[in-house]
DRENVONU-215260 format. One record per residue (C-alpha): residue number from 1; residue in one letter; chain; x, y, z. Coordinates in Angstrom, 3 decimals. Example, Ala and Ser with C-alpha at 12.3 -4.5 7.8 and 13.67 -1.06 7.14 Angstrom:
% DRENVONU-215260
   num   residu   chaine         xx         yy         zz
     1        a        A     12.300     -4.500      7.800
     2        s        A     13.670     -1.060      7.140
***
This chain:
% DRENVONU-215260
   num   residu   chaine         xx         yy         zz
     1        x        A    134.801   -138.195    -12.115
     2        x        A    133.304   -141.642    -12.781
     3        x        A    129.540   -142.978    -13.089
     4        x        A    127.910   -139.697    -14.215
     5        x        A    123.995   -139.749    -13.939
     6        x        A    123.625   -137.858    -17.061
     7        x        A    126.611   -136.079    -18.841
     8        x        A    130.129   -136.490    -17.602
     9        x        A    130.944   -132.921    -17.520
    10        x        A    128.296   -130.262    -18.054
    11        x        A    127.534   -126.550    -18.007
    12        x        A    124.376   -124.631    -17.387
    13        x        A    124.707   -120.838    -17.652
    14        x        A    128.209   -120.968    -16.248
    15        x        A    130.363   -117.555    -16.577
    16        x        A    133.914   -116.971    -16.599
    17        x        A    134.900   -120.614    -15.769
    18        x        A    138.185   -122.358    -16.510
    19        x        A    138.498   -126.273    -16.620
    20        x        A    142.019   -127.724    -16.783
    21        x        A    142.983   -131.436    -17.189
    22        x        A    139.526   -132.838    -16.201
    23        x        A    138.494   -136.419    -16.710
    24        x        A    135.116   -138.177    -16.927
    25        x        A    134.544   -142.009    -17.356
    26        x        A    131.324   -143.419    -17.413
    27        x        A    131.486   -146.660    -19.527
    28        x        A    128.081   -147.758    -18.260
    29        x        A    124.629   -148.208    -19.957
    30        x        A    123.304   -144.925    -18.926
    31        x        A    121.111   -143.106    -21.599
    32        x        A    122.988   -140.183    -23.375
    33        x        A    126.039   -139.743    -21.505
    34        x        A    128.028   -137.032    -23.431
    35        x        A    131.570   -136.468    -22.761
    36        x        A    131.579   -132.738    -22.390
    37        x        A    128.163   -131.160    -22.803
    38        x        A    128.316   -127.353    -22.384
    39        x        A    124.635   -126.833    -22.621
    40        x        A    125.103   -123.189    -22.149
    41        x        A    128.063   -121.048    -20.978
    42        x        A    129.701   -117.672    -21.268
    43        x        A    133.483   -117.212    -21.394
    44        x        A    134.428   -120.771    -20.778
    45        x        A    137.788   -122.291    -21.394
    46        x        A    138.418   -125.852    -21.230
    47        x        A    142.098   -127.046    -21.610
    48        x        A    142.841   -130.688    -21.134
    49        x        A    140.160   -133.271    -20.950
    50        x        A    139.786   -137.176    -21.400
    51        x        A    136.186   -138.575    -21.377
    52        x        A    134.523   -141.737    -22.039
    53        x        A    130.676   -141.947    -22.541
    54        x        A    128.147   -143.306    -24.921
    55        x        A    126.883   -140.308    -26.864
    56        x        A    128.373   -136.935    -28.187
    57        x        A    132.096   -136.351    -27.285
    58        x        A    131.342   -132.558    -27.194
    59        x        A    127.924   -130.949    -27.417
    60        x        A    126.688   -127.505    -26.749
    61        x        A    123.050   -125.974    -27.270
    62        x        A    121.235   -128.615    -25.304
    63        x        A    119.356   -125.860    -23.444
    64        x        A    117.151   -127.069    -20.592
    65        x        A    114.266   -124.608    -19.729
    66        x        A    110.868   -125.250    -18.690
    67        x        A    110.327   -128.458    -20.906
    68        x        A    111.894   -130.173    -18.223
    69        x        A    115.065   -132.233    -19.396
    70        x        A    115.194   -134.175    -15.907
    71        x        A    118.103   -136.273    -14.791
    72        x        A    118.300   -139.425    -16.913
    73        x        A    118.660   -141.735    -14.242
    74        x        A    115.728   -142.518    -12.025
    75        x        A    116.230   -141.829     -8.346
    76        x        A    118.380   -138.958     -8.954
    77        x        A    115.934   -136.329     -9.607
    78        x        A    116.534   -134.446     -6.455
    79        x        A    119.825   -133.213     -7.636
    80        x        A    118.285   -131.515    -10.532
    81        x        A    115.364   -129.895     -8.676
    82        x        A    116.071   -126.437    -10.166
    83        x        A    116.296   -127.842    -13.796
    84        x        A    113.409   -125.510    -15.122
    85        x        A    115.723   -122.519    -14.162
    86        x        A    118.805   -123.481    -16.081
    87        x        A    120.191   -122.141    -19.556
    88        x        A    118.448   -119.104    -19.866
    89        x        A    120.918   -116.843    -21.693
    90        x        A    123.099   -116.733    -24.795
    91        x        A    126.261   -118.810    -25.021
    92        x        A    129.440   -117.279    -26.338
    93        x        A    133.188   -117.252    -26.034
    94        x        A    133.589   -121.085    -25.423
    95        x        A    137.136   -122.365    -26.028
    96        x        A    137.866   -126.117    -26.154
    97        x        A    141.589   -127.260    -26.312
    98        x        A    143.694   -130.513    -25.869
    99        x        A    140.790   -133.128    -25.553
   100        x        A    140.178   -136.659    -26.210
   101        x        A    136.586   -137.797    -26.309
   102        x        A    135.861   -141.529    -26.554
   103        x        A    132.260   -142.821    -26.983
   104        x        A    131.515   -146.568    -26.683
   105        x        A    128.114   -145.864    -28.508
   106        x        A    126.425   -143.361    -30.758
   107        x        A    126.680   -139.779    -31.065
   108        x        A    129.084   -137.115    -32.781
   109        x        A    132.468   -135.772    -32.416
   110        x        A    131.307   -132.012    -31.928
   111        x        A    127.505   -131.176    -31.888
   112        x        A    126.103   -127.917    -31.725
   113        x        A    122.597   -126.329    -31.503
   114        x        A    120.415   -129.192    -30.545
   115        x        A    117.704   -126.790    -29.119
   116        x        A    118.486   -123.129    -27.692
   117        x        A    115.111   -122.020    -27.352
   118        x        A    115.902   -118.619    -29.205
   119        x        A    119.210   -117.941    -27.503
   120        x        A    122.401   -117.390    -29.490
   121        x        A    125.579   -119.256    -29.796
   122        x        A    128.522   -117.057    -30.648
   123        x        A    132.326   -117.588    -30.958
   124        x        A    133.291   -121.297    -30.261
   125        x        A    136.728   -122.403    -30.937
   126        x        A    138.416   -125.969    -30.906
   127        x        A    142.068   -126.675    -30.942
   128        x        A    143.500   -130.161    -30.831
   129        x        A    140.007   -131.920    -30.057
   130        x        A    140.125   -135.500    -30.869
   131        x        A    136.995   -137.773    -30.954
   132        x        A    137.017   -141.552    -31.405
   133        x        A    134.772   -144.683    -31.639
   134        x        A    131.324   -142.901    -31.847
   135        x        A    129.034   -144.684    -34.046
   136        x        A    125.421   -144.911    -35.503
   137        x        A    123.872   -141.852    -37.355
   138        x        A    126.123   -139.186    -36.101
   139        x        A    128.883   -137.266    -37.888
   140        x        A    132.495   -136.023    -37.003
   141        x        A    131.009   -132.389    -36.782
   142        x        A    127.314   -131.647    -36.627
   143        x        A    126.251   -127.940    -36.491
   144        x        A    122.306   -128.005    -36.446
   145        x        A    119.645   -125.448    -37.581
   146        x        A    116.484   -127.551    -37.594
   147        x        A    115.763   -128.178    -33.961
   148        x        A    113.825   -125.670    -32.132
   149        x        A    114.459   -122.199    -32.905
   150        x        A    117.924   -121.405    -34.920
   151        x        A    120.746   -120.405    -32.573
   152        x        A    122.113   -117.608    -34.867
   153        x        A    125.654   -118.913    -34.789
   154        x        A    128.460   -116.390    -35.410
   155        x        A    131.836   -117.907    -35.326
   156        x        A    132.893   -121.600    -35.346
   157        x        A    136.636   -122.282    -35.647
   158        x        A    138.125   -125.809    -35.687
   159        x        A    141.775   -126.417    -35.892
   160        x        A    144.400   -129.181    -35.577
   161        x        A    141.622   -131.742    -34.676
   162        x        A    140.766   -135.426    -35.583
   163        x        A    137.608   -137.243    -35.821
   164        x        A    137.278   -141.068    -36.088
   165        x        A    134.218   -141.306    -38.416
   166        x        A    134.687   -144.786    -39.608
   167        x        A    131.575   -145.824    -37.836
   168        x        A    129.071   -142.974    -38.617
   169        x        A    127.078   -141.578    -41.511
   170        x        A    129.387   -138.296    -42.743
   171        x        A    132.404   -136.576    -41.720
   172        x        A    130.755   -133.029    -41.374
   173        x        A    127.559   -131.161    -41.778
   174        x        A    127.727   -127.387    -40.924
   175        x        A    124.453   -125.781    -41.564
   176        x        A    123.446   -122.244    -41.216
   177        x        A    120.046   -121.128    -41.914
   178        x        A    118.458   -119.220    -45.051
   179        x        A    118.787   -115.427    -44.159
   180        x        A    120.665   -116.141    -41.030
   181        x        A    123.926   -117.421    -42.228
   182        x        A    126.731   -118.282    -39.858
   183        x        A    129.267   -115.548    -40.165
   184        x        A    132.546   -117.496    -39.994
   185        x        A    133.575   -121.163    -40.219
   186        x        A    137.065   -122.385    -40.238
   187        x        A    138.142   -125.905    -40.621
   188        x        A    141.973   -126.026    -40.527
   189        x        A    144.441   -129.082    -40.250
   190        x        A    141.810   -131.452    -39.491
   191        x        A    141.774   -135.275    -39.943
   192        x        A    138.821   -137.705    -40.712
   193        x        A    139.100   -141.260    -40.960
   194        x        A    136.228   -141.491    -43.524
   195        x        A    132.704   -142.391    -42.740
   196        x        A    131.338   -145.627    -43.659
   197        x        A    129.854   -146.668    -46.985
   198        x        A    129.206   -144.159    -49.814
   199        x        A    129.356   -141.341    -47.385
   200        x        A    133.002   -141.874    -46.710
   201        x        A    133.978   -138.537    -48.038
   202        x        A    131.062   -136.513    -47.463
   203        x        A    131.194   -132.908    -46.236
   204        x        A    128.171   -130.645    -46.488
   205        x        A    128.358   -126.761    -45.726
   206        x        A    125.294   -124.536    -46.035
   207        x        A    124.391   -121.041    -45.490
   208        x        A    127.618   -119.628    -44.304
   209        x        A    129.228   -116.115    -45.039
   210        x        A    132.889   -117.014    -44.915
   211        x        A    134.005   -120.542    -45.153
   212        x        A    137.697   -121.438    -44.796
   213        x        A    138.827   -125.013    -45.409
   214        x        A    142.579   -125.572    -45.145
   215        x        A    144.880   -128.551    -44.817
   216        x        A    142.105   -131.072    -44.761
   217        x        A    143.046   -134.945    -44.356
   218        x        A    140.547   -137.752    -45.473
   219        x        A    141.241   -141.455    -45.167
   220        x        A    144.958   -140.586    -44.495
   221        x        A    145.339   -138.600    -47.578
   222        x        A    145.642   -134.664    -47.679
   223        x        A    143.101   -133.135    -50.045
   224        x        A    144.708   -131.653    -53.191
   225        x        A    141.613   -131.997    -55.493
   226        x        A    137.874   -131.119    -55.006
   227        x        A    137.431   -134.653    -56.415
   228        x        A    139.049   -135.992    -53.293
   229        x        A    135.865   -135.312    -51.464
   230        x        A    132.132   -135.661    -51.783
   231        x        A    131.904   -132.032    -51.146
   232        x        A    128.401   -130.378    -51.051
   233        x        A    128.081   -126.489    -50.663
   234        x        A    124.946   -124.265    -50.954
   235        x        A    124.743   -120.568    -50.359
   236        x        A    128.273   -119.897    -49.390
   237        x        A    129.228   -116.136    -49.895
   238        x        A    133.111   -116.755    -49.767
   239        x        A    134.652   -119.978    -49.913
   240        x        A    138.408   -120.378    -49.503
   241        x        A    139.725   -123.849    -49.972
   242        x        A    143.461   -124.278    -49.538
   243        x        A    146.133   -126.965    -49.662
   244        x        A    149.083   -125.285    -47.827
   245        x        A    149.453   -122.093    -49.738
   246        x        A    147.818   -123.252    -52.855
   247        x        A    144.086   -123.346    -53.929
   248        x        A    142.672   -126.943    -53.892
   249        x        A    142.243   -127.637    -57.552
   250        x        A    138.749   -128.015    -58.922
   251        x        A    138.393   -131.416    -60.509
   252        x        A    136.019   -133.989    -61.677
   253        x        A    137.020   -137.734    -61.607
   254        x        A    136.214   -139.867    -64.716
   255        x        A    133.250   -142.124    -64.884
   256        x        A    133.544   -145.539    -66.712
   257        x        A    130.415   -145.848    -69.010
   258        x        A    131.389   -149.113    -70.692
   259        x        A    131.118   -152.014    -69.862
   260        x        A    128.785   -152.671    -67.244
   261        x        A    129.050   -154.967    -64.200
   262        x        A    128.405   -158.256    -66.219
   263        x        A    129.466   -159.492    -69.887
   264        x        A    128.314   -162.880    -71.360
   265        x        A    131.415   -164.639    -73.281
   266        x        A    131.246   -168.003    -75.384
   267        x        A    133.543   -170.753    -75.762
   268        x        A    135.836   -170.474    -78.926
   269        x        A    134.386   -166.984    -79.749
   270        x        A    136.822   -164.127    -79.307
   271        x        A    135.525   -161.446    -76.791
   272        x        A    136.680   -157.969    -77.684
   273        x        A    135.761   -154.726    -76.408
   274        x        A    137.001   -151.256    -75.361
   275        x        A    136.619   -149.678    -72.082
   276        x        A    135.080   -146.166    -72.286
   277        x        A    135.031   -143.293    -69.748
   278        x        A    134.041   -139.762    -69.738
   279        x        A    135.650   -136.802    -67.857
   280        x        A    133.657   -133.582    -67.401
   281        x        A    136.942   -131.597    -67.335
   282        x        A    137.656   -130.603    -70.909
   283        x        A    141.049   -131.775    -72.259
   284        x        A    141.842   -134.069    -69.391
   285        x        A    143.803   -137.161    -70.602
   286        x        A    142.765   -140.505    -69.365
   287        x        A    144.960   -143.399    -68.817
   288        x        A    143.562   -147.107    -68.617
   289        x        A    144.718   -150.147    -66.828
   290        x        A    143.427   -153.487    -66.304
   291        x        A    143.965   -156.523    -63.478
   292        x        A    143.153   -159.640    -65.229
   293        x        A    143.066   -161.742    -62.217
   294        x        A    142.702   -165.392    -63.139
   295        x        A    142.725   -164.489    -66.902
   296        x        A    146.542   -163.218    -66.719
   297        x        A    148.320   -165.117    -69.419
   298        x        A    145.132   -165.737    -71.110
   299        x        A    143.525   -162.500    -72.021
   300        x        A    145.302   -159.329    -72.991
   301        x        A    144.696   -155.634    -72.466
   302        x        A    145.964   -152.735    -74.742
   303        x        A    146.221   -149.749    -72.248
   304        x        A    146.639   -147.231    -75.008
   305        x        A    143.426   -148.379    -76.744
   306        x        A    141.578   -149.431    -73.704
   307        x        A    140.954   -152.643    -75.596
   308        x        A    140.363   -156.083    -73.751
   309        x        A    140.503   -159.198    -75.827
   310        x        A    140.067   -162.884    -74.724
   311        x        A    138.885   -166.241    -76.396
   312        x        A    137.493   -168.485    -73.819
   313        x        A    138.103   -172.293    -74.183
   314        x        A    135.770   -175.227    -73.839
   315        x        A    137.363   -175.592    -70.160
   316        x        A    135.839   -172.211    -69.276
   317        x        A    132.256   -173.186    -69.724
   318        x        A    130.142   -172.464    -66.786
   319        x        A    133.069   -170.471    -65.081
   320        x        A    133.043   -166.826    -64.306
   321        x        A    135.994   -164.341    -63.974
   322        x        A    136.326   -160.974    -62.320
   323        x        A    138.479   -158.331    -64.375
   324        x        A    139.077   -154.973    -62.745
   325        x        A    139.441   -151.973    -65.112
   326        x        A    140.993   -148.700    -63.902
   327        x        A    140.832   -145.154    -65.338
   328        x        A    143.005   -142.310    -64.052
   329        x        A    142.837   -138.575    -65.015
   330        x        A    145.843   -136.076    -64.157
   331        x        A    145.441   -136.350    -60.605
   332        x        A    146.347   -140.091    -60.592
   333        x        A    143.276   -141.031    -58.390
   334        x        A    142.059   -144.252    -59.615
   335        x        A    138.337   -145.019    -60.755
   336        x        A    137.766   -148.849    -60.770
   337        x        A    134.958   -150.998    -62.066
   338        x        A    134.783   -154.943    -61.700
   339        x        A    133.260   -156.754    -64.654
   340        x        A    132.080   -160.418    -64.240
   341        x        A    132.692   -162.503    -67.428
   342        x        A    130.554   -165.576    -67.520
   343        x        A    131.372   -168.235    -70.166
   344        x        A    128.638   -170.248    -71.968
   345        x        A    128.832   -172.843    -74.791
   346        x        A    128.862   -171.375    -78.337
   347        x        A    125.458   -173.098    -78.821
   348        x        A    123.928   -170.635    -76.216
   349        x        A    124.876   -167.544    -78.092
   350        x        A    121.966   -167.697    -80.453
***
């Protein structure tokens, strides 16, 4: 199927359907072209799909009752004449396997629950579902509870899947609702490239009865410690976090508290200071290192004491040098700080 006028492949109230080895390619500037948008469905099995669109790679919960979500392309409304009668029952037992979704614009890898108008979404499973290139304010996985009436999710299981999150705002946000928690969420053997900027390791889980995260990969590395993620959880009754058969170890990375981002230095005056760091984990031994950059052979760094020493010369006046300090705890994960040293004449030190 090519050149869709709304979504590449969609379901509205289907029952007992199987879709095998389907393709949908719409690389055109149509509005909101999802790859697979199963707005509502019961007992739906998708096994094998390749889609190209410009929005969500997979979505479900875009119900279309009497508010009238007409066809998005003018001139084709005749094909959606009965749109007001679509999506009038709960959705359940939706299985999606062996797919590649490619978005040439915005969206999410998986998006659930946009607006179900009081209907429920139960028992969704994903296996070998892969999503690439989506961008903008989306996420690898978005499970919503704040648009319209909450869809009262029951079970969401995602295994052996990958999400190219390098162009979006977060890896995953899976939200139940206060007092109506999602009964079960499983995220197992899933890969995330890492969202952009400060959100590159963000995962946010809220209001879930039983949450299992096992064998999670982020930015090409398998998660062994809680500090490998920017992990946020709220109101999780039972949380199982595994790396293979072992539990993921709770850990806090150290924080470099001194020096700051810049230090003034003065010609012919020794500059000596110690790098300081704090670690919230009691008893964690810290190791220091430094990349002296252009000051190699001129400055020194005592790693055991964390002490930096350098005496600028007259030739250094007016110049700036970047030095990178690193501290690691027992995990070996580096925490870095770059300090700019700017040299003035000794007469400017008063």
